[in-house]
KOLGU-4560 file (N, C-alpha, C; in nm, 3 decimals, padded with zeros to 5 digits):
<recs>
<n_xx: 00.083 n_yy: -00.110 n_zz: 00.011 ca_xx: -00.001 ca_yy: -00.001 ca_zz: -00.003 c_xx: 00.088 c_yy: 00.136 c_zz: 00.006 mol: A seq: 1 type: UNK>
<n_xx: 00.016 n_yy: 00.234 n_zz: -00.044 ca_xx: 00.110 ca_yy: 00.350 ca_zz: -00.080 c_xx: 00.093 c_yy: 00.435 c_zz: 00.055 mol: A seq: 2 type: UNK>
<n_xx: 00.196 n_yy: 00.500 n_zz: 00.084 ca_xx: 00.180 ca_yy: 00.605 ca_zz: 00.213 c_xx: 00.110 c_yy: 00.721 c_zz: 00.158 mol: A seq: 3 type: UNK>
<n_xx: 00.008 n_yy: 00.755 n_zz: 00.197 ca_xx: -00.063 ca_yy: 00.889 ca_zz: 00.161 c_xx: -00.048 c_yy: 00.988 c_zz: 00.265 mol: A seq: 4 type: UNK>
<n_xx: 00.067 n_yy: 01.010 n_zz: 00.294 ca_xx: 00.089 ca_yy: 01.124 ca_zz: 00.389 c_xx: 00.114 c_yy: 01.264 c_zz: 00.328 mol: A seq: 5 type: UNK>
<n_xx: 00.044 n_yy: 01.362 n_zz: 00.369 ca_xx: 00.038 ca_yy: 01.498 ca_zz: 00.315 c_xx: 00.136 c_yy: 01.567 c_zz: 00.383 mol: A seq: 6 type: UNK>
<n_xx: 00.225 n_yy: 01.636 n_zz: 00.318 ca_xx: 00.321 ca_yy: 01.747 ca_zz: 00.386 c_xx: 00.247 c_yy: 01.845 c_zz: 00.433 mol: A seq: 7 type: UNK>
<n_xx: 00.284 n_yy: 01.903 n_zz: 00.550 ca_xx: 00.210 ca_yy: 02.029 ca_zz: 00.579 c_xx: 00.271 c_yy: 02.156 c_zz: 00.495 mol: A seq: 8 type: UNK>
<n_xx: 00.168 n_yy: 02.242 n_zz: 00.469 ca_xx: 00.214 ca_yy: 02.358 ca_zz: 00.393 c_xx: 00.249 c_yy: 02.463 c_zz: 00.491 mol: A seq: 9 type: UNK>
<n_xx: 00.373 n_yy: 02.512 n_zz: 00.475 ca_xx: 00.401 ca_yy: 02.628 ca_zz: 00.591 c_xx: 00.394 c_yy: 02.751 c_zz: 00.518 mol: A seq: 10 type: UNK>
<n_xx: 00.389 n_yy: 02.849 n_zz: 00.589 ca_xx: 00.364 ca_yy: 03.005 ca_zz: 00.546 c_xx: 00.493 c_yy: 03.036 c_zz: 00.451 mol: A seq: 11 type: UNK>
<n_xx: 00.629 n_yy: 02.981 n_zz: 00.478 ca_xx: 00.719 ca_yy: 03.007 ca_zz: 00.406 c_xx: 00.714 c_yy: 02.951 c_zz: 00.272 mol: A seq: 12 type: UNK>
<n_xx: 00.655 n_yy: 02.834 n_zz: 00.270 ca_xx: 00.637 ca_yy: 02.752 ca_zz: 00.128 c_xx: 00.527 c_yy: 02.832 c_zz: 00.041 mol: A seq: 13 type: UNK>
<n_xx: 00.427 n_yy: 02.888 n_zz: 00.103 ca_xx: 00.328 ca_yy: 02.961 ca_zz: 00.035 c_xx: 00.406 c_yy: 03.095 c_zz: -00.019 mol: A seq: 14 type: UNK>
<n_xx: 00.489 n_yy: 03.150 n_zz: 00.058 ca_xx: 00.551 ca_yy: 03.277 ca_zz: 00.022 c_xx: 00.641 c_yy: 03.245 c_zz: -00.090 mol: A seq: 15 type: UNK>
<n_xx: 00.710 n_yy: 03.126 n_zz: -00.095 ca_xx: 00.804 ca_yy: 03.109 ca_zz: -00.201 c_xx: 00.723 c_yy: 03.079 c_zz: -00.318 mol: A seq: 16 type: UNK>
<n_xx: 00.620 n_yy: 02.993 n_zz: -00.330 ca_xx: 00.535 ca_yy: 02.988 ca_zz: -00.447 c_xx: 00.481 c_yy: 03.108 c_zz: -00.483 mol: A seq: 17 type: UNK>
<n_xx: 00.446 n_yy: 03.201 n_zz: -00.415 ca_xx: 00.403 ca_yy: 03.340 ca_zz: -00.439 c_xx: 00.510 c_yy: 03.421 c_zz: -00.535 mol: A seq: 18 type: UNK>
<n_xx: 00.639 n_yy: 03.407 n_zz: -00.467 ca_xx: 00.738 ca_yy: 03.458 ca_zz: -00.526 c_xx: 00.778 c_yy: 03.404 c_zz: -00.658 mol: A seq: 19 type: UNK>
<n_xx: 00.790 n_yy: 03.289 n_zz: -00.673 ca_xx: 00.809 ca_yy: 03.217 ca_zz: -00.798 c_xx: 00.713 c_yy: 03.250 c_zz: -00.911 mol: A seq: 20 type: UNK>
<n_xx: 00.585 n_yy: 03.252 n_zz: -00.860 ca_xx: 00.468 ca_yy: 03.279 ca_zz: -00.951 c_xx: 00.477 c_yy: 03.431 c_zz: -00.999 mol: A seq: 21 type: UNK>
<n_xx: 00.511 n_yy: 03.517 n_zz: -00.923 ca_xx: 00.525 ca_yy: 03.672 ca_zz: -00.958 c_xx: 00.635 c_yy: 03.691 c_zz: -01.042 mol: A seq: 22 type: UNK>
<n_xx: 00.761 n_yy: 03.640 n_zz: -01.014 ca_xx: 00.873 ca_yy: 03.641 ca_zz: -01.098 c_xx: 00.850 c_yy: 03.577 c_zz: -01.237 mol: A seq: 23 type: UNK>
<n_xx: 00.777 n_yy: 03.456 n_zz: -01.237 ca_xx: 00.743 ca_yy: 03.405 ca_zz: -01.365 c_xx: 00.665 c_yy: 03.498 c_zz: -01.446 mol: A seq: 24 type: UNK>
<n_xx: 00.548 n_yy: 03.568 n_zz: -01.379 ca_xx: 00.460 ca_yy: 03.645 ca_zz: -01.440 c_xx: 00.549 c_yy: 03.767 c_zz: -01.485 mol: A seq: 25 type: UNK>
<n_xx: 00.637 n_yy: 03.826 n_zz: -01.415 ca_xx: 00.708 ca_yy: 03.950 ca_zz: -01.471 c_xx: 00.802 c_yy: 03.907 c_zz: -01.581 mol: A seq: 26 type: UNK>
<n_xx: 00.869 n_yy: 03.771 n_zz: -01.579 ca_xx: 00.936 ca_yy: 03.739 ca_zz: -01.696 c_xx: 00.846 c_yy: 03.747 c_zz: -01.820 mol: A seq: 27 type: UNK>
<n_xx: 00.730 n_yy: 03.671 n_zz: -01.812 ca_xx: 00.635 ca_yy: 03.664 ca_zz: -01.924 c_xx: 00.605 c_yy: 03.797 c_zz: -01.967 mol: A seq: 28 type: UNK>
<n_xx: 00.574 n_yy: 03.882 n_zz: -01.873 ca_xx: 00.512 ca_yy: 04.020 ca_zz: -01.907 c_xx: 00.634 c_yy: 04.108 c_zz: -01.997 mol: A seq: 29 type: UNK>
<n_xx: 00.759 n_yy: 04.089 n_zz: -01.947 ca_xx: 00.880 ca_yy: 04.156 ca_zz: -02.012 c_xx: 00.884 c_yy: 04.092 c_zz: -02.154 mol: A seq: 30 type: UNK>
<n_xx: 00.875 n_yy: 03.959 n_zz: -02.163 ca_xx: 00.872 ca_yy: 03.905 ca_zz: -02.304 c_xx: 00.768 c_yy: 03.940 c_zz: -02.414 mol: A seq: 31 type: UNK>
<n_xx: 00.644 n_yy: 03.957 n_zz: -02.337 ca_xx: 00.530 ca_yy: 04.005 ca_zz: -02.414 c_xx: 00.567 c_yy: 04.139 c_zz: -02.467 mol: A seq: 32 type: UNK>
<n_xx: 00.609 n_yy: 04.237 n_zz: -02.366 ca_xx: 00.632 ca_yy: 04.380 ca_zz: -02.403 c_xx: 00.733 c_yy: 04.389 c_zz: -02.501 mol: A seq: 33 type: UNK>
<n_xx: 00.832 n_yy: 04.308 n_zz: -02.491 ca_xx: 00.952 ca_yy: 04.307 ca_zz: -02.607 c_xx: 00.888 c_yy: 04.260 c_zz: -02.723 mol: A seq: 34 type: UNK>
<n_xx: 00.811 n_yy: 04.169 n_zz: -02.754 ca_xx: 00.751 ca_yy: 04.113 ca_zz: -02.872 c_xx: 00.649 c_yy: 04.205 c_zz: -02.920 mol: A seq: 35 type: UNK>
<n_xx: 00.576 n_yy: 04.293 n_zz: -02.826 ca_xx: 00.491 ca_yy: 04.398 ca_zz: -02.881 c_xx: 00.551 c_yy: 04.499 c_zz: -02.953 mol: A seq: 36 type: UNK>
<n_xx: 00.694 n_yy: 04.533 n_zz: -02.880 ca_xx: 00.774 ca_yy: 04.667 ca_zz: -02.926 c_xx: 00.819 c_yy: 04.620 c_zz: -03.067 mol: A seq: 37 type: UNK>
<n_xx: 00.858 n_yy: 04.493 n_zz: -03.085 ca_xx: 00.921 ca_yy: 04.438 ca_zz: -03.203 c_xx: 00.814 c_yy: 04.457 c_zz: -03.311 mol: A seq: 38 type: UNK>
<n_xx: 00.692 n_yy: 04.413 n_zz: -03.282 ca_xx: 00.580 ca_yy: 04.406 ca_zz: -03.374 c_xx: 00.542 c_yy: 04.550 c_zz: -03.411 mol: A seq: 39 type: UNK>
<n_xx: 00.541 n_yy: 04.635 n_zz: -03.321 ca_xx: 00.514 ca_yy: 04.790 ca_zz: -03.352 c_xx: 00.612 c_yy: 04.854 c_zz: -03.441 mol: A seq: 40 type: UNK>
<n_xx: 00.742 n_yy: 04.823 n_zz: -03.418 ca_xx: 00.856 ca_yy: 04.855 ca_zz: -03.503 c_xx: 00.827 c_yy: 04.816 c_zz: -03.643 mol: A seq: 41 type: UNK>
<n_xx: 00.806 n_yy: 04.678 n_zz: -03.665 ca_xx: 00.781 ca_yy: 04.624 ca_zz: -03.787 c_xx: 00.669 c_yy: 04.669 c_zz: -03.872 mol: A seq: 42 type: UNK>
<n_xx: 00.547 n_yy: 04.701 n_zz: -03.795 ca_xx: 00.435 ca_yy: 04.754 ca_zz: -03.854 c_xx: 00.472 c_yy: 04.893 c_zz: -03.913 mol: A seq: 43 type: UNK>
<n_xx: 00.556 n_yy: 04.992 n_zz: -03.817 ca_xx: 00.576 ca_yy: 05.118 ca_zz: -03.865 c_xx: 00.678 c_yy: 05.102 c_zz: -03.980 mol: A seq: 44 type: UNK>
<n_xx: 00.757 n_yy: 05.014 n_zz: -04.008 ca_xx: 00.844 ca_yy: 04.999 ca_zz: -04.127 c_xx: 00.756 c_yy: 04.952 c_zz: -04.253 mol: A seq: 45 type: UNK>
<n_xx: 00.657 n_yy: 04.878 n_zz: -04.230 ca_xx: 00.582 ca_yy: 04.828 ca_zz: -04.335 c_xx: 00.488 c_yy: 04.940 c_zz: -04.384 mol: A seq: 46 type: UNK>
<n_xx: 00.433 n_yy: 05.031 n_zz: -04.275 ca_xx: 00.352 ca_yy: 05.144 ca_zz: -04.315 c_xx: 00.444 c_yy: 05.246 c_zz: -04.396 mol: A seq: 47 type: UNK>
<n_xx: 00.552 n_yy: 05.274 n_zz: -04.373 ca_xx: 00.632 ca_yy: 05.353 ca_zz: -04.441 c_xx: 00.663 c_yy: 05.311 c_zz: -04.586 mol: A seq: 48 type: UNK>
<n_xx: 00.689 n_yy: 05.163 n_zz: -04.608 ca_xx: 00.720 ca_yy: 05.129 ca_zz: -04.731 c_xx: 00.593 c_yy: 05.130 c_zz: -04.817 mol: A seq: 49 type: UNK>
<n_xx: 00.473 n_yy: 05.100 n_zz: -04.742 ca_xx: 00.352 ca_yy: 05.096 ca_zz: -04.838 c_xx: 00.329 c_yy: 05.247 c_zz: -04.865 mol: A seq: 50 type: UNK>
<n_xx: 00.344 n_yy: 05.355 n_zz: -04.782 ca_xx: 00.334 ca_yy: 05.474 ca_zz: -04.842 c_xx: 00.418 c_yy: 05.518 c_zz: -04.953 mol: A seq: 51 type: UNK>
<n_xx: 00.539 n_yy: 05.461 n_zz: -04.955 ca_xx: 00.627 ca_yy: 05.506 ca_zz: -05.068 c_xx: 00.580 c_yy: 05.437 c_zz: -05.187 mol: A seq: 52 type: UNK>
<n_xx: 00.526 n_yy: 05.308 n_zz: -05.170 ca_xx: 00.481 ca_yy: 05.235 ca_zz: -05.298 c_xx: 00.366 c_yy: 05.298 c_zz: -05.347 mol: A seq: 53 type: UNK>
<n_xx: 00.285 n_yy: 05.366 n_zz: -05.248 ca_xx: 00.165 ca_yy: 05.416 ca_zz: -05.296 c_xx: 00.205 c_yy: 05.564 c_zz: -05.372 mol: A seq: 54 type: UNK>
<n_xx: 00.284 n_yy: 05.618 n_zz: -05.330 ca_xx: 00.312 ca_yy: 05.751 ca_zz: -05.400 c_xx: 00.380 c_yy: 05.731 c_zz: -05.508 mol: A seq: 55 type: UNK>
<n_xx: 00.471 n_yy: 05.629 n_zz: -05.532 ca_xx: 00.540 ca_yy: 05.591 ca_zz: -05.646 c_xx: 00.431 c_yy: 05.540 c_zz: -05.749 mol: A seq: 56 type: UNK>
<n_xx: 00.335 n_yy: 05.481 n_zz: -05.725 ca_xx: 00.221 ca_yy: 05.427 ca_zz: -05.794 c_xx: 00.140 c_yy: 05.539 c_zz: -05.854 mol: A seq: 57 type: UNK>
<n_xx: 00.113 n_yy: 05.642 n_zz: -05.768 ca_xx: 00.046 ca_yy: 05.760 ca_zz: -05.809 c_xx: 00.130 c_yy: 05.820 c_zz: -05.917 mol: A seq: 58 type: UNK>
<n_xx: 00.255 n_yy: 05.862 n_zz: -05.897 ca_xx: 00.326 ca_yy: 05.907 ca_zz: -05.987 c_xx: 00.331 c_yy: 05.844 c_zz: -06.127 mol: A seq: 59 type: UNK>
<n_xx: 00.358 n_yy: 05.711 n_zz: -06.129 ca_xx: 00.349 ca_yy: 05.628 ca_zz: -06.259 c_xx: 00.206 c_yy: 05.635 c_zz: -06.312 mol: A seq: 60 type: UNK>
<n_xx: 00.084 n_yy: 05.642 n_zz: -06.257 ca_xx: -00.049 ca_yy: 05.647 ca_zz: -06.299 c_xx: -00.050 c_yy: 05.788 c_zz: -06.353 mol: A seq: 61 type: UNK>
<n_xx: 00.011 n_yy: 05.893 n_zz: -06.305 ca_xx: 00.005 ca_yy: 06.025 ca_zz: -06.344 c_xx: 00.086 c_yy: 06.025 c_zz: -06.492 mol: A seq: 62 type: UNK>
<n_xx: 00.184 n_yy: 05.973 n_zz: -06.488 ca_xx: 00.276 ca_yy: 05.980 ca_zz: -06.609 c_xx: 00.217 c_yy: 05.897 c_zz: -06.723 mol: A seq: 63 type: UNK>
<n_xx: 00.151 n_yy: 05.815 n_zz: -06.693 ca_xx: 00.101 ca_yy: 05.695 ca_zz: -06.806 c_xx: -00.058 c_yy: 05.733 c_zz: -06.834 mol: A seq: 64 type: UNK>
<n_xx: -00.117 n_yy: 05.823 n_zz: -06.785 ca_xx: -00.255 ca_yy: 05.849 ca_zz: -06.809 c_xx: -00.275 c_yy: 05.902 c_zz: -06.955 mol: A seq: 65 type: UNK>
<n_xx: -00.156 n_yy: 05.954 n_zz: -07.024 ca_xx: -00.179 ca_yy: 06.017 ca_zz: -07.163 c_xx: -00.146 c_yy: 05.900 c_zz: -07.246 mol: A seq: 66 type: UNK>
<n_xx: -00.104 n_yy: 05.797 n_zz: -07.221 ca_xx: -00.048 ca_yy: 05.687 ca_zz: -07.329 c_xx: -00.163 c_yy: 05.661 c_zz: -07.428 mol: A seq: 67 type: UNK>
<n_xx: -00.293 n_yy: 05.645 n_zz: -07.369 ca_xx: -00.391 ca_yy: 05.616 ca_zz: -07.475 c_xx: -00.404 c_yy: 05.724 c_zz: -07.590 mol: A seq: 68 type: UNK>
<n_xx: -00.368 n_yy: 05.851 n_zz: -07.558 ca_xx: -00.379 ca_yy: 05.962 ca_zz: -07.645 c_xx: -00.265 c_yy: 05.938 c_zz: -07.752 mol: A seq: 69 type: UNK>
<n_xx: -00.161 n_yy: 05.869 n_zz: -07.719 ca_xx: -00.065 ca_yy: 05.850 ca_zz: -07.825 c_xx: -00.105 c_yy: 05.787 c_zz: -07.943 mol: A seq: 70 type: UNK>
<n_xx: -00.197 n_yy: 05.680 n_zz: -07.928 ca_xx: -00.244 ca_yy: 05.601 ca_zz: -08.053 c_xx: -00.303 c_yy: 05.711 c_zz: -08.147 mol: A seq: 71 type: UNK>
<n_xx: -00.386 n_yy: 05.795 n_zz: -08.106 ca_xx: -00.425 ca_yy: 05.912 ca_zz: -08.210 c_xx: -00.322 c_yy: 05.984 c_zz: -08.251 mol: A seq: 72 type: UNK>
<n_xx: -00.215 n_yy: 06.018 n_zz: -08.169 ca_xx: -00.108 ca_yy: 06.085 ca_zz: -08.235 c_xx: -00.034 c_yy: 06.027 c_zz: -08.330 mol: A seq: 73 type: UNK>
<n_xx: -00.026 n_yy: 05.907 n_zz: -08.319 ca_xx: 00.050 ca_yy: 05.805 ca_zz: -08.419 c_xx: -00.041 c_yy: 05.818 c_zz: -08.549 mol: A seq: 74 type: UNK>
<n_xx: -00.171 n_yy: 05.811 n_zz: -08.539 ca_xx: -00.258 ca_yy: 05.802 ca_zz: -08.649 c_xx: -00.247 c_yy: 05.925 c_zz: -08.725 mol: A seq: 75 type: UNK>
<n_xx: -00.238 n_yy: 06.034 n_zz: -08.663 ca_xx: -00.232 ca_yy: 06.170 ca_zz: -08.716 c_xx: -00.089 c_yy: 06.203 c_zz: -08.776 mol: A seq: 76 type: UNK>
<n_xx: 00.011 n_yy: 06.152 n_zz: -08.710 ca_xx: 00.141 ca_yy: 06.153 ca_zz: -08.780 c_xx: 00.153 c_yy: 06.067 c_zz: -08.900 mol: A seq: 77 type: UNK>
<n_xx: 00.091 n_yy: 05.974 n_zz: -08.891 ca_xx: 00.091 ca_yy: 05.876 ca_zz: -09.017 c_xx: 00.024 c_yy: 05.948 c_zz: -09.135 mol: A seq: 78 type: UNK>
<n_xx: -00.088 n_yy: 06.023 n_zz: -09.111 ca_xx: -00.162 ca_yy: 06.117 ca_zz: -09.199 c_xx: -00.090 c_yy: 06.217 c_zz: -09.244 mol: A seq: 79 type: UNK>
<n_xx: -00.022 n_yy: 06.289 n_zz: -09.167 ca_xx: 00.084 ca_yy: 06.394 ca_zz: -09.204 c_xx: 00.195 c_yy: 06.338 c_zz: -09.276 mol: A seq: 80 type: UNK>
<n_xx: 00.269 n_yy: 06.223 n_zz: -09.261 ca_xx: 00.361 ca_yy: 06.181 ca_zz: -09.331 c_xx: 00.322 c_yy: 06.149 c_zz: -09.480 mol: A seq: 81 type: UNK>
<n_xx: 00.189 n_yy: 06.094 n_zz: -09.495 ca_xx: 00.128 ca_yy: 06.050 ca_zz: -09.616 c_xx: 00.121 c_yy: 06.194 c_zz: -09.713 mol: A seq: 82 type: UNK>
<n_xx: 00.062 n_yy: 06.299 n_zz: -09.623 ca_xx: 00.055 ca_yy: 06.422 ca_zz: -09.692 c_xx: 00.184 c_yy: 06.487 c_zz: -09.741 mol: A seq: 83 type: UNK>
<n_xx: 00.291 n_yy: 06.466 n_zz: -09.643 ca_xx: 00.412 ca_yy: 06.517 ca_zz: -09.676 c_xx: 00.481 c_yy: 06.451 c_zz: -09.801 mol: A seq: 84 type: UNK>
<n_xx: 00.446 n_yy: 06.333 n_zz: -09.806 ca_xx: 00.516 ca_yy: 06.235 ca_zz: -09.918 c_xx: 00.448 c_yy: 06.303 c_zz: -10.044 mol: A seq: 85 type: UNK>
<n_xx: 00.314 n_yy: 06.315 n_zz: -10.032 ca_xx: 00.241 ca_yy: 06.375 ca_zz: -10.155 c_xx: 00.296 c_yy: 06.514 c_zz: -10.193 mol: A seq: 86 type: UNK>
<n_xx: 00.321 n_yy: 06.580 n_zz: -10.101 ca_xx: 00.358 ca_yy: 06.720 ca_zz: -10.131 c_xx: 00.506 c_yy: 06.720 c_zz: -10.185 mol: A seq: 87 type: UNK>
<n_xx: 00.591 n_yy: 06.637 n_zz: -10.125 ca_xx: 00.719 ca_yy: 06.620 ca_zz: -10.175 c_xx: 00.715 c_yy: 06.567 c_zz: -10.324 mol: A seq: 88 type: UNK>
<n_xx: 00.623 n_yy: 06.469 n_zz: -10.364 ca_xx: 00.615 ca_yy: 06.416 ca_zz: -10.500 c_xx: 00.581 c_yy: 06.536 c_zz: -10.585 mol: A seq: 89 type: UNK>
<n_xx: 00.486 n_yy: 06.606 n_zz: -10.555 ca_xx: 00.411 ca_yy: 06.725 ca_zz: -10.638 c_xx: 00.530 c_yy: 06.824 c_zz: -10.657 mol: A seq: 90 type: UNK>
<n_xx: 00.616 n_yy: 06.866 n_zz: -10.548 ca_xx: 00.706 ca_yy: 06.965 ca_zz: -10.561 c_xx: 00.808 c_yy: 06.886 c_zz: -10.664 mol: A seq: 91 type: UNK>
<n_xx: 00.851 n_yy: 06.781 n_zz: -10.650 ca_xx: 00.943 ca_yy: 06.737 ca_zz: -10.748 c_xx: 00.886 c_yy: 06.745 c_zz: -10.905 mol: A seq: 92 type: UNK>
<n_xx: 00.758 n_yy: 06.705 n_zz: -10.912 ca_xx: 00.692 ca_yy: 06.701 ca_zz: -11.035 c_xx: 00.709 c_yy: 06.858 c_zz: -11.094 mol: A seq: 93 type: UNK>
<n_xx: 00.662 n_yy: 06.946 n_zz: -11.009 ca_xx: 00.674 ca_yy: 07.086 ca_zz: -11.045 c_xx: 00.810 c_yy: 07.126 c_zz: -11.087 mol: A seq: 94 type: UNK>
<n_xx: 00.905 n_yy: 07.091 n_zz: -11.011 ca_xx: 01.036 ca_yy: 07.122 ca_zz: -11.029 c_xx: 01.106 c_yy: 07.061 c_zz: -11.172 mol: A seq: 95 type: UNK>
<n_xx: 01.058 n_yy: 06.944 n_zz: -11.195 ca_xx: 01.087 ca_yy: 06.895 ca_zz: -11.330 c_xx: 01.033 c_yy: 06.975 c_zz: -11.443 mol: A seq: 96 type: UNK>
<n_xx: 00.900 n_yy: 07.022 n_zz: -11.427 ca_xx: 00.817 ca_yy: 07.083 ca_zz: -11.521 c_xx: 00.874 c_yy: 07.223 c_zz: -11.558 mol: A seq: 97 type: UNK>
<n_xx: 00.955 n_yy: 07.279 n_zz: -11.440 ca_xx: 01.010 ca_yy: 07.401 ca_zz: -11.473 c_xx: 01.158 c_yy: 07.398 c_zz: -11.497 mol: A seq: 98 type: UNK>
<n_xx: 01.211 n_yy: 07.279 n_zz: -11.483 ca_xx: 01.356 ca_yy: 07.264 ca_zz: -11.515 c_xx: 01.445 c_yy: 07.299 c_zz: -11.394 mol: A seq: 99 type: UNK>
<n_xx: 01.389 n_yy: 07.287 n_zz: -11.283 ca_xx: 01.491 ca_yy: 07.307 ca_zz: -11.157 c_xx: 01.502 c_yy: 07.168 c_zz: -11.084 mol: A seq: 100 type: UNK>
<n_xx: 01.641 n_yy: 07.182 n_zz: -11.051 ca_xx: 01.680 ca_yy: 07.034 ca_zz: -10.983 c_xx: 01.679 c_yy: 07.051 c_zz: -10.845 mol: A seq: 101 type: UNK>
<n_xx: 01.625 n_yy: 06.957 n_zz: -10.760 ca_xx: 01.636 ca_yy: 06.970 ca_zz: -10.607 c_xx: 01.766 c_yy: 07.015 c_zz: -10.566 mol: A seq: 102 type: UNK>
<n_xx: 01.760 n_yy: 07.098 n_zz: -10.443 ca_xx: 01.878 ca_yy: 07.146 ca_zz: -10.392 c_xx: 01.931 c_yy: 07.284 c_zz: -10.449 mol: A seq: 103 type: UNK>
<n_xx: 01.899 n_yy: 07.341 n_zz: -10.539 ca_xx: 01.930 ca_yy: 07.459 ca_zz: -10.589 c_xx: 01.862 c_yy: 07.579 c_zz: -10.533 mol: A seq: 104 type: UNK>
</recs>
């Protein structure tokens, strides 16, 4: 048979348990505070980075908003080139008719 004798709990033992519990709680509280400080620092860095990304994105959007207008500009430039070629050909024909060579 087992001997089921309970040890008496003394006030010193109770005090020791309280001190161990309080020290453990303070250690855990310090660890949590440190982790929260690290987390806060990381969040601030992330926010700063996202702010820079947002600003850069807005600048890119502002600079590229006119790109669709370039399609029409290219069309008009093509039409101008065709007209300029026609004018150059007509000028050449006129020059030949009057006997002037280009570059004079």
